[in-house]
N, C-alpha and C positions, 0 to 999 in steps of 0.2 A: 608459499602455499602452506607451509607448516603452521605459521601464525594464523592464517585464515582458518585452517582446520580447528586450531585450538579455540579461537574466538567463536566460530560457528558452533562448536561443541558447547562452549560456555552459554551461548544464546539458547541452545537446545535445553540445557540443564535448567536455566532460569525459566524457560517457557514451561517445562514440566512443573516446576514449583509454582509458577503463576497459575497454571491450571488447577492445581490443588487449592491455592488461595481463592480462586474464583468459585470452586466447588464449595468451599467452606465459608464463602463470603467474608473473607478476612481482609479488611481494608488495609491494615498494616502490611500484610503480605503483599498486596497489590502495589502499595507505594514503594516497597523494597524491590520486588522482583521484576516488575514491569520496566522501570528505568534501567535495570541491569541488562535485561534481555535486549532492550532497544539500543543501549550503548554498545552491545556486542556487534550488531550489524553495521553501525557507524564505524566502529574500530576496524572491523573486518574489511570494509571498503578502503581503508587507508593502509592496509598491509603491503600494497604494492607501491606505497609512497604517495606523495601529494600528486593530484592529477596534473597533466601537462597539456591538456586541451580542454576546449569548452565542453565536449561531451562528458569528460570525467568530472569536471567541476559541477555540471548540472546534476549528475547523478549524486554526488556527495551532498550538495545543497538540498536536494529532494529528500535524501535519507535523514539529514538533520531536521528538516521540517517534519518528517514523519516521527522522529524521536519526540519532538515537542507535541505533536498531535497525540501520541500515546500518553504523555504525561497529562495533557489537558483532559483527556477522556476518563481519567481515573475517578474524579469526583462525579457525582450524579447530577449536579445542578445544570439547568438549561444553559446558563451563561458559559460554563466550562465546556459543555458539549458543543456550543457554537464556536468557541475558540479552537476546540479540536478539529471541528469540521473545516474551519478556515485554514488551519495549519496544514491539514491534509490536502485540501483543495490546491493550496500553493505548491505542495509537494508534487501533486499530479501534474501541474503546469511545469514543474521542474523536470519531471521525467519526460513529459511531452517535448520540452525543448531539447532534452538530451537526444531523443529519437531524431528530431529534425537536424540537430548538429551532426549526428552520426551519418545522416543521409537517408532519404525516404524515396521510395518508388511510388509516384502518384497513382498509378494504375492499381497497385496492391491496396493502397488506402481506399480508393474508390470502390474496389471490389469488396473490401471488408465493411465499408460504411453502411450499406443497407441492413446487413445482419446485425451489426452492433447497434444501429439506430433502432431497429425493431426490439431488440433486447432491452435497450434503455427506455423505450416507450412502455414496455411491459412492466419494468421496475417502477417507472413513474406512476403508472396506473395502480400498481400494487400498494405503493406507499402513500399516495396523495390523500386518500380518505382518512389516514391515520396521523398525518402530520398537521399540527395545529399552529396557528399564529405566526410569529415572526420567523419560524424555522422553515416555513414552506419555500420561501424564495431561495435561501442558502441550500436546502436539500435538492431543489431542482437544478440549481447551478452546479452542485457537486456531481450529480448524476451525469450531467452534460459534459463536464470537464473530464471525469474519469473515462467516459465513453470515447471522447476524442483521444485521450491518452492511449486507449487500447487500439483504436484505428491506426494511430501513428506507429504503434508497435508492430502491427502488420506491415506497414509501409517501410519501416526501417529493416524488417526482416527481408522483405522483397528486394530492397536495395542491395543488401549484402547478406545472403542466407547462409551464414557461417555459424560456428558454435556460439559466438557472442550473440548474434541475432536471435538464435533459438532461445538462449537463456533469457534475453530481454523480453521476447514474446511470452515465454512461459511465466515470467515474473509479473508482466502486466495483466495476464489473464488471471493469475492466482490472486493478485491484489484486488481486482474487480470482484471476484467471487467472495473474498474475505469480507469485503464491504457489505455484501448482502447479509452476512451474519450480524454485522454491527447494526445495520438498518432494522433487521427483523428483531433483534433484541431490544432496540430502542423504541420502535414504533408499532411492532406487530405482537410479539409474544416473547416476554423476557424469560430467560432461563439459561442454565448451565450448558445445555446442548449447543446453544449458539457459539459460546466460547470454545467448546470442545472441538468443533470443526473450523471455526473462523480464525482463531488464534494461530494454529499450526499453518494454515494457508497464508496468513498475513506474514508471519515471521519467515516462512519459507520464501515468500515473494521478495522480502527485503534482503535476505541473504543471497538470493539469485541476482538481484540488482547489484549487490556488493561484489559478487563473484564475477560479474560481467567486466568489472574493471581490472581483473587479473587475467582475463582471457586473451 
């Protein structure tokens, strides 16, 4: 736990610097600080050692995919954004697999499904008029996959409603919310305010996923 705290603190410090870099629109600062912050949550996940089960490996693989998604999203070009979107989509599939491997209560998933589906439909309607060309399909797929991930987070909490289950559910919801900031910044209204609330939610979610491996 000591090393986890050190690495989580390092991620927090790098995040603070990254927010300053975003505010000043410093490309060099983003290239330095974002990979450092993201390395922190991957390293934090490994403080308990290498995983010994499928759940642990799925979480670690998903965190590594999130790391690469962060790197791909640093440039502004559409191609890099699509690569980042794809990496995060695979990461969400990894987290979804982790929830299934941990165990899922179908009734909890079915109970959460209508609410999450309604939210996802609202997000789709919000974004669709602003997403152009070849990104429309990937964005729709992304919203669908992250929504399924959140539904499965409720299902795994219902299966075993302990501290780890609560951490995973909180991480999934925070990750979903942080992606709204990314979408708003990319497609609706670009500005520092999106990073100001989106990045802390995102890094908080990843650290929660990492912490779940030590619970």
